[in-house]
C-alpha angles and dihedrals in degrees: 000000000000091000118043111239094239092053089064092064110089092188097067112124122221089256091052092048090051091049091049092048092049093046093046094050090047091049093047100041102031116016101043098047092040092049092051092051095046091047090067096050129091111260092252093053092053089071099034117132092254094045120128086231091084092053088054090054091046094052092045091055093045093052091050094220092149098045097085090060089066099036107108090190092063109096111255095233089052091047089054093053091046091051090054094046098045096036094054093050092049091052090047089056099045127331096207095050091044090057093045092052093044097049091046087076096057101095094047090044091053090047089052090049090054092060088216107142094202092052092047090053092049092051106030126178106283095044108136103239146171138207106239107193111117119083134194092259097031122058125146089355087074087078093054089093096164097043092237102137106045124121111268090241095040131092136189114269125228115292117256094213126044135181113206126196109245117176109291094353149024135271115210123201134167141050142295119206135260090261099070104127110234085006099145098038104039123116092202140015137218091219121202109190148136117285130211104200092194094242098088094271126115126200142141130269145171123242135182107218137170118245099197098073137089110283095047128093129172130215128225120286113274114249108223139178093237144012085041092163088064108087114220130172150134126289121204122200118199108181097318107185117213132170123262094257091061087087103084097170119037122207095263091060097036101100096048092046094044088054090054093048092048089049089053093046095046091047089051091050088051094055093042095054095042083060091047091051091048091052090054092048093050092048090051093050093049092048094046090053094051104034110094122205123166091003093300133082114261087240087073090067115095093221091058093047090049092052092047091051092052089050090050090048092054094048093050093047092050091048093051092049093047094049090051093047096049092046092051096044095047095049100041121086089226114033120222109242096194090059092051090049091050089054094049096044094045096045096046092047090049091049091053094044094047093045090050092050090046091052089052090054090052089051116184092355089061095064094057115107087227092062114092094217090064090061094045089051091055093044092051094049093059092052092072090063106036123085087023122331112267095245094055092043090053092053091048090052094046091052087063094058 
């Protein structure tokens, strides 16, 4: 685009302009080139000691781009705008790395939410974390908190991971699936799992637990078609013992809290993939204006202009929806899950559609592994499955109507 999207907003404050400028430079100079390099590596090499991945994490922490998300003194409306601004730029740089950096804050965020000073000190801001919710036998159904979309003859299977009350603490055993983001590199986990309270009752709870102690093993990194810079992998718990205050959300508060976390995650996916879609659109415009066919650029053809405008239209619509959803959900006492889901589903579908149209504009050049649109196309395709596949999310949202 000739005019950056954020420059079109006359209401940006000086702080927001500074945040956008910092996030954009980080996305352009760090995330995008790092993501392109990591995309070409085997999954194990992405997390090797000498990998550029660790420099990305270091620079992210030094810039403090994630701090405002956990600063309770920052006005909620301003937090919402900042999330949209920074999140979109991160997704524009590299969707996989944006997700990895975002989810890394989950354990410290949950510790902050608990208000427990000892827990906050054990898992400070900057702790490399993961969100451990999916299990081998439980994928997108893990977000069906109220059991509203199951088959009439179906029933939930046994949990793969269980926390059991044991004296003055908890013992955690079982497995989380190969799709845990940051799963094989995280130092700590925001663990969503089944809970045996020791009184004959079962429920679900949220824990903040270390992953560098006896009783924890990690699987190999998952090898994926896209978002290859985003480490994902299994986590195995074999009698991990944690203190009582590791449970930050008890069963009686699980559904309400899980709603809030899913609203946060879906809103984040919305901003990330608006950025991803915008990256695809900008690449397509630049290519159309430089690629010559029949002694004119392909941009001169009406069919190409028409396609580019439709792509632009979709990106702007997704951005407007996402800004509205994040503003509403961050300023309401009770967020609206169906709105967050609408943002995630819309933005990820737009990212895939725009990336697909962009690849078509690139033609044969677009299918080369050296062409950046090919990578964006693969990254966008995965987004419609992660954090709950779009079809299941849609049914969860519709059940709230």
